[in-house]
N, C-alpha and C positions, 0 to 999 in steps of 0.2 A: 858603678863608675861615677866619679864626681864630674860635675859640669866643668868643662875647660873652655878657654877662649876659642880655640880652634873648632871644637864641636858646636859651640854656640854660633859662631860666624857661619859655619857650614850649614847649620840648620836655618839660620836667618836667610841666607842666600837661597836656599831651597824653597822655603815658605813664601818668600817675596819674589822669587824668580829673578834674583840679582846675581847672575853668574860672575863671580870673582870681583864684585864691586863693593864689598862690605869690608870696612876697616873698623877698628875698635871705636872710633869717634864719628863714624858716619851717622848722620841724623836719619832715623828710621821712620818713626811714626809722624813726627812733625813735618817731614819732607814728603810724606805720602808714599814712601817706599813700602810700608807695611799697611795693608788694609785691615779691616776688622777680622776677616777670615784668617789671614796670615798671623795676626796678633793672637787670635784664639789658639791656633796651632802652636805658636811659640810658647804661650802660657802653659799649654798642656805638656809640651816638651820639657819645659823647665820644672814643672811639678813632677814629672816622671823621673827626671835626672836627679832632682834634689830630695824627692820623697816628701816634700812639704807642699802644703796647699797655699795658693796665692789668692788672697782676698780681693774683692772688687776694688776696695778703697786703696789697695797697693798698686793698682794699674794706673800709674801717673807718668807724665813726661819725665819727671825727675828719675823714676825707676826704670823706664822702658824706652827712652828715646835713642840710646846708642847701645852697642854691644858692651861697651865698658860699663855703662850704668846698669845694664841688665845683669852682668856678671857680679858687680858689687852687691846689688840687691839680692841675687840668688845666694851668694856666699853668706850674707847676713841671715837670710831666711833659713838656710841649712844649719846654721850654728846653734 
């Protein structure tokens, strides 16, 4: 199953314990909503959903600070 916005947001909310507070443009890492453990879980989830490996140098604020940027990055990664 491809990664969707709703599955990504649902997973972010679960990993960061943010019940219903995540929108596509909600700052995640820069706001402190995602700690390092939540970020690792998120990366593993994205790898599992896309079938692609995320390299350490790809884990940047540009790629991972909002659900929208994560989804854009994941789509490029899967292409």
